[in-house]
py3Dmol code that shows the C-alpha trace and the ligand (Angstrom):
import py3Dmol

protein = """\
ATOM      1  CA  MET A   1      41.400  79.029  96.579  1.00  0.00           C
ATOM      2  CA  LYS A   2      41.573  77.389  93.137  1.00  0.00           C
ATOM      3  CA  PRO A   3      45.050  77.608  91.414  1.00  0.00           C
ATOM      4  CA  LYS A   4      45.295  80.162  88.596  1.00  0.00           C
ATOM      5  CA  ILE A   5      46.036  78.965  85.076  1.00  0.00           C
ATOM      6  CA  LEU A   6      46.436  80.682  81.616  1.00  0.00           C
ATOM      7  CA  VAL A   7      45.223  79.271  78.328  1.00  0.00           C
ATOM      8  CA  THR A   8      47.278  81.067  75.736  1.00  0.00           C
ATOM      9  CA  ARG A   9      44.910  80.649  72.761  1.00  0.00           C
ATOM     10  CA  GLU A  10      41.233  80.043  72.045  1.00  0.00           C
ATOM     11  CA  ILE A  11      40.088  76.509  72.998  1.00  0.00           C
ATOM     12  CA  PHE A  12      36.831  74.601  72.882  1.00  0.00           C
ATOM     13  CA  ASP A  13      34.032  75.491  75.313  1.00  0.00           C
ATOM     14  CA  ASP A  14      33.770  71.994  76.885  1.00  0.00           C
ATOM     15  CA  VAL A  15      37.559  72.023  77.638  1.00  0.00           C
ATOM     16  CA  LEU A  16      37.261  75.546  79.150  1.00  0.00           C
ATOM     17  CA  GLU A  17      34.353  74.350  81.381  1.00  0.00           C
ATOM     18  CA  TYR A  18      36.297  71.378  82.542  1.00  0.00           C
ATOM     19  CA  LEU A  19      39.268  73.633  83.444  1.00  0.00           C
ATOM     20  CA  ALA A  20      36.941  76.138  85.177  1.00  0.00           C
ATOM     21  CA  GLY A  21      35.813  73.252  87.433  1.00  0.00           C
ATOM     22  CA  HIS A  22      39.401  73.002  88.802  1.00  0.00           C
ATOM     23  CA  PHE A  23      41.015  76.369  88.326  1.00  0.00           C
ATOM     24  CA  GLU A  24      40.655  80.075  88.092  1.00  0.00           C
ATOM     25  CA  VAL A  25      41.045  80.365  84.359  1.00  0.00           C
ATOM     26  CA  VAL A  26      42.331  83.245  82.306  1.00  0.00           C
ATOM     27  CA  SER A  27      41.824  82.346  78.664  1.00  0.00           C
ATOM     28  CA  ASN A  28      42.705  84.138  75.451  1.00  0.00           C
ATOM     29  CA  GLN A  29      39.372  83.391  73.816  1.00  0.00           C
ATOM     30  CA  GLU A  30      39.861  86.323  71.343  1.00  0.00           C
ATOM     31  CA  ASP A  31      42.783  84.233  70.131  1.00  0.00           C
ATOM     32  CA  HIS A  32      45.238  87.100  69.681  1.00  0.00           C
ATOM     33  CA  PRO A  33      48.685  85.595  69.544  1.00  0.00           C
ATOM     34  CA  MET A  34      50.415  86.825  72.744  1.00  0.00           C
ATOM     35  CA  ASP A  35      53.770  88.464  72.420  1.00  0.00           C
ATOM     36  CA  ARG A  36      56.521  87.636  74.914  1.00  0.00           C
ATOM     37  CA  GLN A  37      55.791  90.547  77.121  1.00  0.00           C
ATOM     38  CA  THR A  38      52.020  89.800  77.346  1.00  0.00           C
ATOM     39  CA  LEU A  39      52.737  86.169  77.954  1.00  0.00           C
ATOM     40  CA  THR A  40      55.201  86.880  80.739  1.00  0.00           C
ATOM     41  CA  GLN A  41      52.834  89.379  82.364  1.00  0.00           C
ATOM     42  CA  ASN A  42      49.924  86.976  82.179  1.00  0.00           C
ATOM     43  CA  LEU A  43      52.031  84.180  83.565  1.00  0.00           C
ATOM     44  CA  ALA A  44      53.458  86.131  86.588  1.00  0.00           C
ATOM     45  CA  ASP A  45      50.823  84.668  89.077  1.00  0.00           C
ATOM     46  CA  LYS A  46      49.867  81.460  87.312  1.00  0.00           C
ATOM     47  CA  SER A  47      50.516  77.903  88.499  1.00  0.00           C
ATOM     48  CA  GLY A  48      49.868  76.353  85.145  1.00  0.00           C
ATOM     49  CA  VAL A  49      49.604  77.141  81.444  1.00  0.00           C
ATOM     50  CA  MET A  50      48.082  75.441  78.417  1.00  0.00           C
ATOM     51  CA  THR A  51      50.437  76.400  75.523  1.00  0.00           C
ATOM     52  CA  THR A  52      50.274  75.859  71.772  1.00  0.00           C
ATOM     53  CA  LEU A  53      53.212  75.117  69.464  1.00  0.00           C
ATOM     54  CA  VAL A  54      53.735  78.832  68.732  1.00  0.00           C
ATOM     55  CA  ASP A  55      54.324  79.717  72.398  1.00  0.00           C
ATOM     56  CA  ARG A  56      58.006  79.562  73.204  1.00  0.00           C
ATOM     57  CA  VAL A  57      58.846  78.482  76.739  1.00  0.00           C
ATOM     58  CA  ASP A  58      62.405  78.982  77.771  1.00  0.00           C
ATOM     59  CA  ALA A  59      64.661  79.982  80.715  1.00  0.00           C
ATOM     60  CA  ASP A  60      63.979  83.706  79.981  1.00  0.00           C
ATOM     61  CA  LEU A  61      60.249  83.310  80.186  1.00  0.00           C
ATOM     62  CA  LEU A  62      60.460  80.987  83.268  1.00  0.00           C
ATOM     63  CA  ALA A  63      62.433  83.650  85.073  1.00  0.00           C
ATOM     64  CA  GLY A  64      59.390  85.827  85.154  1.00  0.00           C
ATOM     65  CA  CYS A  65      56.935  83.012  86.286  1.00  0.00           C
ATOM     66  CA  PRO A  66      57.843  82.195  89.848  1.00  0.00           C
ATOM     67  CA  GLU A  67      54.551  80.345  90.544  1.00  0.00           C
ATOM     68  CA  LEU A  68      54.615  78.213  87.365  1.00  0.00           C
ATOM     69  CA  LYS A  69      54.460  74.396  88.061  1.00  0.00           C
ATOM     70  CA  ALA A  70      53.204  72.981  84.789  1.00  0.00           C
ATOM     71  CA  VAL A  71      53.240  73.696  81.058  1.00  0.00           C
ATOM     72  CA  CYS A  72      50.823  71.584  79.136  1.00  0.00           C
ATOM     73  CA  ASN A  73      51.355  71.786  75.377  1.00  0.00           C
ATOM     74  CA  ILE A  74      48.375  71.195  73.029  1.00  0.00           C
ATOM     75  CA  ALA A  75      50.565  69.304  70.605  1.00  0.00           C
ATOM     76  CA  VAL A  76      52.566  66.029  70.398  1.00  0.00           C
ATOM     77  CA  GLY A  77      55.623  68.089  69.245  1.00  0.00           C
ATOM     78  CA  PHE A  78      57.292  70.117  72.033  1.00  0.00           C
ATOM     79  CA  ASN A  79      60.195  71.792  70.191  1.00  0.00           C
ATOM     80  CA  ASN A  80      58.666  75.095  71.359  1.00  0.00           C
ATOM     81  CA  ILE A  81      59.588  74.179  74.986  1.00  0.00           C
ATOM     82  CA  ASP A  82      63.041  74.053  76.545  1.00  0.00           C
ATOM     83  CA  LEU A  83      62.605  70.864  78.596  1.00  0.00           C
ATOM     84  CA  ALA A  84      66.022  71.267  80.351  1.00  0.00           C
ATOM     85  CA  ALA A  85      65.144  74.831  81.444  1.00  0.00           C
ATOM     86  CA  CYS A  86      61.663  73.680  82.624  1.00  0.00           C
ATOM     87  CA  SER A  87      63.174  70.786  84.654  1.00  0.00           C
ATOM     88  CA  LYS A  88      65.771  73.194  86.191  1.00  0.00           C
ATOM     89  CA  ALA A  89      62.923  75.567  87.161  1.00  0.00           C
ATOM     90  CA  ARG A  90      60.992  72.500  88.522  1.00  0.00           C
ATOM     91  CA  VAL A  91      58.185  72.898  85.958  1.00  0.00           C
ATOM     92  CA  MET A  92      56.441  69.862  84.654  1.00  0.00           C
ATOM     93  CA  VAL A  93      55.939  69.632  80.852  1.00  0.00           C
ATOM     94  CA  THR A  94      53.357  67.492  79.042  1.00  0.00           C
ATOM     95  CA  ASN A  95      52.301  66.926  75.395  1.00  0.00           C
ATOM     96  CA  THR A  96      49.417  65.110  73.715  1.00  0.00           C
ATOM     97  CA  PRO A  97      50.662  61.897  72.172  1.00  0.00           C
ATOM     98  CA  GLY A  98      48.282  59.282  70.662  1.00  0.00           C
ATOM     99  CA  VAL A  99      45.145  61.249  70.072  1.00  0.00           C
ATOM    100  CA  LEU A 100      46.247  62.818  66.829  1.00  0.00           C
ATOM    101  CA  ASP A 101      47.937  59.902  65.154  1.00  0.00           C
ATOM    102  CA  ASP A 102      45.055  58.805  62.805  1.00  0.00           C
ATOM    103  CA  SER A 103      44.039  62.327  61.758  1.00  0.00           C
ATOM    104  CA  THR A 104      47.712  63.243  61.065  1.00  0.00           C
ATOM    105  CA  ALA A 105      48.130  60.031  59.025  1.00  0.00           C
ATOM    106  CA  ASP A 106      44.938  60.755  57.104  1.00  0.00           C
ATOM    107  CA  PHE A 107      46.204  64.168  56.279  1.00  0.00           C
ATOM    108  CA  THR A 108      49.479  62.877  55.100  1.00  0.00           C
ATOM    109  CA  TRP A 109      47.595  60.828  52.653  1.00  0.00           C
ATOM    110  CA  ALA A 110      45.575  63.908  51.586  1.00  0.00           C
ATOM    111  CA  LEU A 111      48.908  65.580  50.827  1.00  0.00           C
ATOM    112  CA  ILE A 112      50.247  62.479  48.952  1.00  0.00           C
ATOM    113  CA  LEU A 113      47.198  62.165  46.698  1.00  0.00           C
ATOM    114  CA  ALA A 114      46.738  65.949  46.133  1.00  0.00           C
ATOM    115  CA  THR A 115      50.343  66.356  45.157  1.00  0.00           C
ATOM    116  CA  ALA A 116      50.749  63.255  42.952  1.00  0.00           C
ATOM    117  CA  ARG A 117      47.360  63.825  41.237  1.00  0.00           C
ATOM    118  CA  ARG A 118      47.615  67.654  40.958  1.00  0.00           C
ATOM    119  CA  VAL A 119      44.264  68.248  42.771  1.00  0.00           C
ATOM    120  CA  VAL A 120      44.996  71.817  43.941  1.00  0.00           C
ATOM    121  CA  GLU A 121      46.567  72.937  40.686  1.00  0.00           C
ATOM    122  CA  SER A 122      43.680  71.678  38.605  1.00  0.00           C
ATOM    123  CA  ASP A 123      41.105  73.084  41.012  1.00  0.00           C
ATOM    124  CA  ALA A 124      42.763  76.513  40.674  1.00  0.00           C
ATOM    125  CA  HIS A 125      42.658  76.079  36.880  1.00  0.00           C
ATOM    126  CA  LEU A 126      38.862  75.607  36.952  1.00  0.00           C
ATOM    127  CA  ARG A 127      38.216  78.398  39.481  1.00  0.00           C
ATOM    128  CA  ALA A 128      40.186  80.731  37.231  1.00  0.00           C
ATOM    129  CA  GLY A 129      37.808  79.953  34.410  1.00  0.00           C
ATOM    130  CA  GLN A 130      40.616  78.384  32.288  1.00  0.00           C
ATOM    131  CA  TRP A 131      39.009  75.037  31.616  1.00  0.00           C
ATOM    132  CA  LYS A 132      38.145  75.029  27.905  1.00  0.00           C
ATOM    133  CA  GLY A 133      37.374  71.352  27.538  1.00  0.00           C
ATOM    134  CA  TRP A 134      38.633  67.795  27.878  1.00  0.00           C
ATOM    135  CA  TYR A 135      42.035  66.782  26.643  1.00  0.00           C
ATOM    136  CA  LEU A 136      43.784  63.490  26.858  1.00  0.00           C
ATOM    137  CA  LYS A 137      47.011  64.885  28.247  1.00  0.00           C
ATOM    138  CA  GLN A 138      45.528  67.333  30.742  1.00  0.00           C
ATOM    139  CA  PHE A 139      47.023  67.522  34.197  1.00  0.00           C
ATOM    140  CA  LEU A 140      48.917  64.214  33.822  1.00  0.00           C
ATOM    141  CA  GLY A 141      49.811  63.121  37.367  1.00  0.00           C
ATOM    142  CA  PHE A 142      51.838  60.430  39.032  1.00  0.00           C
ATOM    143  CA  ASP A 143      50.275  57.061  39.993  1.00  0.00           C
ATOM    144  CA  VAL A 144      50.283  56.417  43.755  1.00  0.00           C
ATOM    145  CA  HIS A 145      49.021  52.858  43.484  1.00  0.00           C
ATOM    146  CA  HIS A 146      51.863  50.258  43.267  1.00  0.00           C
ATOM    147  CA  ALA A 147      54.545  52.989  43.816  1.00  0.00           C
ATOM    148  CA  THR A 148      57.172  52.821  46.490  1.00  0.00           C
ATOM    149  CA  LEU A 149      56.433  54.738  49.644  1.00  0.00           C
ATOM    150  CA  GLY A 150      59.296  55.679  51.889  1.00  0.00           C
ATOM    151  CA  ILE A 151      58.613  56.581  55.486  1.00  0.00           C
ATOM    152  CA  LEU A 152      61.316  58.420  57.403  1.00  0.00           C
ATOM    153  CA  GLY A 153      60.574  58.136  61.114  1.00  0.00           C
ATOM    154  CA  PHE A 154      58.402  55.059  62.078  1.00  0.00           C
ATOM    155  CA  GLY A 155      56.744  56.053  65.333  1.00  0.00           C
ATOM    156  CA  ARG A 156      53.006  55.959  65.869  1.00  0.00           C
ATOM    157  CA  ILE A 157      52.137  58.364  63.012  1.00  0.00           C
ATOM    158  CA  GLY A 158      54.669  56.821  60.503  1.00  0.00           C
ATOM    159  CA  GLN A 159      53.226  53.378  61.247  1.00  0.00           C
ATOM    160  CA  ARG A 160      49.610  54.579  60.590  1.00  0.00           C
ATOM    161  CA  VAL A 161      50.677  56.115  57.260  1.00  0.00           C
ATOM    162  CA  ALA A 162      52.220  52.707  56.331  1.00  0.00           C
ATOM    163  CA  ARG A 163      48.921  50.780  57.194  1.00  0.00           C
ATOM    164  CA  ARG A 164      47.024  53.115  54.902  1.00  0.00           C
ATOM    165  CA  ALA A 165      49.296  52.307  52.005  1.00  0.00           C
ATOM    166  CA  ALA A 166      48.012  48.734  51.806  1.00  0.00           C
ATOM    167  CA  GLY A 167      44.953  49.809  50.001  1.00  0.00           C
ATOM    168  CA  PHE A 168      47.139  51.307  47.237  1.00  0.00           C
ATOM    169  CA  GLU A 169      49.106  48.067  47.036  1.00  0.00           C
ATOM    170  CA  MET A 170      52.330  49.964  47.475  1.00  0.00           C
ATOM    171  CA  THR A 171      55.803  48.711  48.395  1.00  0.00           C
ATOM    172  CA  VAL A 172      56.461  50.372  51.840  1.00  0.00           C
ATOM    173  CA  LEU A 173      60.052  51.054  52.996  1.00  0.00           C
ATOM    174  CA  TYR A 174      60.926  52.745  56.227  1.00  0.00           C
ATOM    175  CA  HIS A 175      63.950  54.072  58.156  1.00  0.00           C
ATOM    176  CA  SER A 176      64.033  55.154  61.777  1.00  0.00           C
ATOM    177  CA  ARG A 177      66.627  55.312  64.531  1.00  0.00           C
ATOM    178  CA  ARG A 178      65.305  52.115  65.988  1.00  0.00           C
ATOM    179  CA  ARG A 179      63.993  49.229  63.915  1.00  0.00           C
ATOM    180  CA  ALA A 180      60.412  48.367  64.682  1.00  0.00           C
ATOM    181  CA  ASP A 181      59.403  44.988  66.244  1.00  0.00           C
ATOM    182  CA  PRO A 182      58.846  42.207  63.664  1.00  0.00           C
ATOM    183  CA  ASP A 183      55.203  42.061  64.372  1.00  0.00           C
ATOM    184  CA  VAL A 184      54.809  45.878  63.742  1.00  0.00           C
ATOM    185  CA  GLU A 185      56.710  45.442  60.420  1.00  0.00           C
ATOM    186  CA  ARG A 186      54.438  42.609  59.492  1.00  0.00           C
ATOM    187  CA  ASP A 187      51.198  44.458  60.397  1.00  0.00           C
ATOM    188  CA  CYS A 188      52.382  47.550  58.569  1.00  0.00           C
ATOM    189  CA  LYS A 189      53.786  45.485  55.618  1.00  0.00           C
ATOM    190  CA  ALA A 190      56.918  47.715  55.833  1.00  0.00           C
ATOM    191  CA  THR A 191      60.538  46.907  55.286  1.00  0.00           C
ATOM    192  CA  PHE A 192      63.351  48.439  57.216  1.00  0.00           C
ATOM    193  CA  VAL A 193      66.118  49.892  55.088  1.00  0.00           C
ATOM    194  CA  SER A 194      69.061  52.273  55.523  1.00  0.00           C
ATOM    195  CA  LYS A 195      68.410  56.023  55.148  1.00  0.00           C
ATOM    196  CA  GLU A 196      70.406  55.974  51.835  1.00  0.00           C
ATOM    197  CA  GLU A 197      68.348  53.156  50.386  1.00  0.00           C
ATOM    198  CA  LEU A 198      65.158  54.841  51.497  1.00  0.00           C
ATOM    199  CA  LEU A 199      66.100  57.992  49.633  1.00  0.00           C
ATOM    200  CA  ALA A 200      67.299  56.108  46.591  1.00  0.00           C
ATOM    201  CA  ARG A 201      64.220  53.861  46.248  1.00  0.00           C
ATOM    202  CA  SER A 202      61.261  55.993  47.286  1.00  0.00           C
ATOM    203  CA  ASP A 203      58.787  57.337  44.684  1.00  0.00           C
ATOM    204  CA  ILE A 204      57.171  59.211  47.528  1.00  0.00           C
ATOM    205  CA  LEU A 205      59.085  60.031  50.730  1.00  0.00           C
ATOM    206  CA  THR A 206      57.127  61.140  53.776  1.00  0.00           C
ATOM    207  CA  LEU A 207      58.647  62.462  56.919  1.00  0.00           C
ATOM    208  CA  HIS A 208      57.436  61.677  60.453  1.00  0.00           C
ATOM    209  CA  VAL A 209      60.266  62.599  62.871  1.00  0.00           C
ATOM    210  CA  PRO A 210      60.095  65.200  65.601  1.00  0.00           C
ATOM    211  CA  TYR A 211      62.025  68.443  65.311  1.00  0.00           C
ATOM    212  CA  ALA A 212      65.226  68.536  67.375  1.00  0.00           C
ATOM    213  CA  PRO A 213      68.814  69.606  66.820  1.00  0.00           C
ATOM    214  CA  SER A 214      69.544  66.078  65.536  1.00  0.00           C
ATOM    215  CA  THR A 215      66.752  66.300  62.914  1.00  0.00           C
ATOM    216  CA  HIS A 216      67.557  69.901  61.843  1.00  0.00           C
ATOM    217  CA  HIS A 217      67.777  69.758  57.967  1.00  0.00           C
ATOM    218  CA  LEU A 218      67.669  65.926  58.002  1.00  0.00           C
ATOM    219  CA  ILE A 219      66.544  66.448  54.409  1.00  0.00           C
ATOM    220  CA  GLY A 220      68.974  68.989  53.051  1.00  0.00           C
ATOM    221  CA  ARG A 221      70.674  69.582  49.728  1.00  0.00           C
ATOM    222  CA  ALA A 222      72.661  66.298  49.864  1.00  0.00           C
ATOM    223  CA  GLU A 223      69.617  64.128  50.734  1.00  0.00           C
ATOM    224  CA  LEU A 224      67.421  65.796  48.100  1.00  0.00           C
ATOM    225  CA  ALA A 225      70.161  64.957  45.479  1.00  0.00           C
ATOM    226  CA  MET A 226      69.931  61.339  46.570  1.00  0.00           C
ATOM    227  CA  LEU A 227      66.144  61.178  45.788  1.00  0.00           C
ATOM    228  CA  LYS A 228      64.960  59.571  42.563  1.00  0.00           C
ATOM    229  CA  PRO A 229      64.389  62.098  39.762  1.00  0.00           C
ATOM    230  CA  GLY A 230      60.690  62.959  39.866  1.00  0.00           C
ATOM    231  CA  ALA A 231      60.207  61.902  43.464  1.00  0.00           C
ATOM    232  CA  ILE A 232      57.512  63.537  45.627  1.00  0.00           C
ATOM    233  CA  LEU A 233      58.360  64.741  49.190  1.00  0.00           C
ATOM    234  CA  ILE A 234      55.776  65.127  51.893  1.00  0.00           C
ATOM    235  CA  ASN A 235      56.362  66.857  55.195  1.00  0.00           C
ATOM    236  CA  ALA A 236      53.537  67.002  57.754  1.00  0.00           C
ATOM    237  CA  ALA A 237      56.035  66.538  60.644  1.00  0.00           C
ATOM    238  CA  ARG A 238      57.883  69.841  61.568  1.00  0.00           C
ATOM    239  CA  GLY A 239      59.446  72.778  59.763  1.00  0.00           C
ATOM    240  CA  GLY A 240      63.195  72.725  59.948  1.00  0.00           C
ATOM    241  CA  VAL A 241      63.343  68.976  59.311  1.00  0.00           C
ATOM    242  CA  VAL A 242      63.687  70.078  55.687  1.00  0.00           C
ATOM    243  CA  ASP A 243      65.916  72.684  54.384  1.00  0.00           C
ATOM    244  CA  ASP A 244      63.225  74.672  52.606  1.00  0.00           C
ATOM    245  CA  ALA A 245      65.678  76.684  50.426  1.00  0.00           C
ATOM    246  CA  ALA A 246      67.345  73.524  49.126  1.00  0.00           C
ATOM    247  CA  LEU A 247      63.882  72.019  48.595  1.00  0.00           C
ATOM    248  CA  ALA A 248      62.780  75.067  46.581  1.00  0.00           C
ATOM    249  CA  GLU A 249      65.913  74.704  44.366  1.00  0.00           C
ATOM    250  CA  ALA A 250      65.260  70.958  43.871  1.00  0.00           C
ATOM    251  CA  LEU A 251      61.716  71.734  42.843  1.00  0.00           C
ATOM    252  CA  ALA A 252      62.671  74.663  40.558  1.00  0.00           C
ATOM    253  CA  SER A 253      65.248  72.527  38.800  1.00  0.00           C
ATOM    254  CA  GLY A 254      62.643  69.962  37.960  1.00  0.00           C
ATOM    255  CA  ARG A 255      64.647  67.182  39.814  1.00  0.00           C
ATOM    256  CA  LEU A 256      61.761  66.607  42.232  1.00  0.00           C
ATOM    257  CA  GLY A 257      58.380  65.804  40.939  1.00  0.00           C
ATOM    258  CA  GLY A 258      56.484  67.767  43.717  1.00  0.00           C
ATOM    259  CA  ALA A 259      56.058  68.379  47.392  1.00  0.00           C
ATOM    260  CA  GLY A 260      53.176  68.338  49.798  1.00  0.00           C
ATOM    261  CA  LEU A 261      54.091  70.621  52.730  1.00  0.00           C
ATOM    262  CA  ASP A 262      51.987  71.309  55.924  1.00  0.00           C
ATOM    263  CA  VAL A 263      54.974  72.707  57.924  1.00  0.00           C
ATOM    264  CA  PHE A 264      57.648  75.213  57.069  1.00  0.00           C
ATOM    265  CA  GLU A 265      60.911  76.475  58.567  1.00  0.00           C
ATOM    266  CA  ASN A 266      59.738  80.019  59.509  1.00  0.00           C
ATOM    267  CA  GLU A 267      56.033  79.539  59.999  1.00  0.00           C
ATOM    268  CA  PRO A 268      53.816  81.395  59.181  1.00  0.00           C
ATOM    269  CA  ALA A 269      56.354  82.766  56.605  1.00  0.00           C
ATOM    270  CA  LEU A 270      56.952  80.591  53.502  1.00  0.00           C
ATOM    271  CA  HIS A 271      60.099  80.387  51.472  1.00  0.00           C
ATOM    272  CA  PRO A 272      59.360  82.973  48.827  1.00  0.00           C
ATOM    273  CA  ALA A 273      59.725  80.577  45.950  1.00  0.00           C
ATOM    274  CA  LEU A 274      57.241  77.998  47.124  1.00  0.00           C
ATOM    275  CA  PRO A 275      53.784  79.741  46.530  1.00  0.00           C
ATOM    276  CA  ALA A 276      54.465  80.275  42.793  1.00  0.00           C
ATOM    277  CA  MET A 277      55.280  76.620  42.189  1.00  0.00           C
ATOM    278  CA  LYS A 278      52.459  74.698  40.639  1.00  0.00           C
ATOM    279  CA  ASN A 279      53.803  71.176  41.718  1.00  0.00           C
ATOM    280  CA  VAL A 280      53.645  72.023  45.412  1.00  0.00           C
ATOM    281  CA  VAL A 281      50.638  71.706  47.767  1.00  0.00           C
ATOM    282  CA  LEU A 282      50.852  74.025  50.740  1.00  0.00           C
ATOM    283  CA  THR A 283      48.713  73.856  53.911  1.00  0.00           C
ATOM    284  CA  PRO A 284      48.926  75.836  57.125  1.00  0.00           C
ATOM    285  CA  HIS A 285      50.092  73.313  59.695  1.00  0.00           C
ATOM    286  CA  ILE A 286      46.663  71.572  59.918  1.00  0.00           C
ATOM    287  CA  ALA A 287      47.488  67.924  59.759  1.00  0.00           C
ATOM    288  CA  SER A 288      45.869  67.142  63.087  1.00  0.00           C
ATOM    289  CA  SER A 289      43.020  69.581  62.547  1.00  0.00           C
ATOM    290  CA  SER A 290      39.856  67.560  62.542  1.00  0.00           C
ATOM    291  CA  ALA A 291      37.210  68.956  64.872  1.00  0.00           C
ATOM    292  CA  ALA A 292      37.271  65.748  66.980  1.00  0.00           C
ATOM    293  CA  THR A 293      41.038  65.509  67.079  1.00  0.00           C
ATOM    294  CA  ARG A 294      41.841  69.125  67.975  1.00  0.00           C
ATOM    295  CA  ASN A 295      39.128  68.866  70.765  1.00  0.00           C
ATOM    296  CA  ALA A 296      40.781  65.628  72.041  1.00  0.00           C
ATOM    297  CA  MET A 297      44.231  67.253  72.064  1.00  0.00           C
ATOM    298  CA  ALA A 298      42.947  70.261  74.036  1.00  0.00           C
ATOM    299  CA  MET A 299      41.041  67.988  76.516  1.00  0.00           C
ATOM    300  CA  LEU A 300      44.161  65.798  76.959  1.00  0.00           C
ATOM    301  CA  ALA A 301      46.281  68.879  77.664  1.00  0.00           C
ATOM    302  CA  ALA A 302      43.617  70.034  80.214  1.00  0.00           C
ATOM    303  CA  ARG A 303      43.543  66.592  81.920  1.00  0.00           C
ATOM    304  CA  ASN A 304      47.422  66.695  82.037  1.00  0.00           C
ATOM    305  CA  LEU A 305      47.119  70.114  83.732  1.00  0.00           C
ATOM    306  CA  VAL A 306      44.554  69.017  86.242  1.00  0.00           C
ATOM    307  CA  ALA A 307      46.700  66.012  87.051  1.00  0.00           C
ATOM    308  CA  ALA A 308      49.900  67.955  87.280  1.00  0.00           C
ATOM    309  CA  LEU A 309      48.452  70.469  89.719  1.00  0.00           C
ATOM    310  CA  THR A 310      46.572  67.922  91.868  1.00  0.00           C
ATOM    311  CA  THR A 311      48.631  64.728  91.881  1.00  0.00           C
ATOM    312  CA  GLY A 312      51.961  66.140  90.586  1.00  0.00           C
ATOM    313  CA  ASN A 313      52.043  63.118  88.186  1.00  0.00           C
ATOM    314  CA  PRO A 314      50.387  63.945  84.847  1.00  0.00           C
ATOM    315  CA  PRO A 315      49.925  61.029  82.333  1.00  0.00           C
ATOM    316  CA  ASN A 316      52.056  62.604  79.566  1.00  0.00           C
ATOM    317  CA  LEU A 317      54.892  63.982  81.636  1.00  0.00           C
ATOM    318  CA  LEU A 318      57.930  64.656  79.382  1.00  0.00           C
ATOM    319  CA  ASN A 319      60.385  65.495  82.023  1.00  0.00           C
ATOM    320  CA  PRO A 320      60.142  62.738  84.596  1.00  0.00           C
ATOM    321  CA  GLU A 321      63.569  63.794  85.971  1.00  0.00           C
ATOM    322  CA  TYR A 322      61.548  66.675  87.509  1.00  0.00           C
ATOM    323  CA  LEU A 323      59.746  64.005  89.650  1.00  0.00           C
ATOM    324  CA  ARG A 324      62.990  62.122  90.526  1.00  0.00           C
ATOM    325  CA  LYS A 325      64.538  65.289  91.949  1.00  0.00           C
ATOM    326  CA  GLY A 326      61.699  65.050  94.582  1.00  0.00           C
TER     327      GLY A 326
END
"""
ligand_1 = """\
5
GLV
C 51.181 69.379 65.730
O 52.000 69.820 64.949
C 51.583 68.684 66.892
O 52.834 68.521 67.275
O 50.716 68.221 67.673
"""
view = py3Dmol.view(width=600, height=400)
view.addModel(protein, "pdb")
view.setStyle({"model": 0}, {"cartoon": {"style": "trace"}})
view.addModel(ligand_1, "xyz")
view.setStyle({"model": 1}, {"stick": {}})
view.zoomTo()
view.show()
């Protein structure tokens, strides 16, 4: 008998077919977000689950899933999953690193350019029928070329953002917990600086850290006050890394030049001040959302699930201590 698995949200047909070759699949192709109770009921007899970043997996949920052996998240971030609770319950957890780096870096650039050059604001102006003619001082923006780009978090995605800055002939600074190897710094043309120097020197600051207790409000009131007047903040990493209330204040006061935000503290809710602000570009957590990349993420999660339930050693295992406990 094939193991039973659950796919919590709609996925691509080819991924579903691949899964069906290995498992008895229950899949939520209607794409209704599952509440806790529905999720627990659906998982009661499942050996594996493909989750998305909106499915919270914690000790409470695991208590109702005695058969569960693997949780395969269709995301590189995994702050929706309590790793310690999964390890304790002897449940493997995987994510989808690598396949979304370029798409996420591309989208970071879409936010940088759209925010600096007021693309969304001017588009709205035209659509509202307000364009009455050409003026020299219309929608004056901020030059990206030759500006200083600050990158906070210099993993795979941060490094790809840096590489793309070369075409704009920017000065690229970065800060991360660990300094990158000299050859990576050379390839990315990026200079390591302290967090304080990064905040003080960046014209555009972009965030590429995971969300964890240690990165909660990494950019809060104090850090926003250290940014250059008129600086632009970009967040395509995770909500909660930025204190959205403090950001809204800094934008409203005119201290910041603008913000490009793909992620928010209480998704899908927005801080109530943000939608009315003209110097803010808001997108619904879509940085990795190209057709090819979202498909690759789902397929990688599916391959992780097949490996987890057949070999017990999936390629992107996040809690190897699960294996060590033998
Ligand atoms: C998207 O936000 C991801 O973590 O993959």
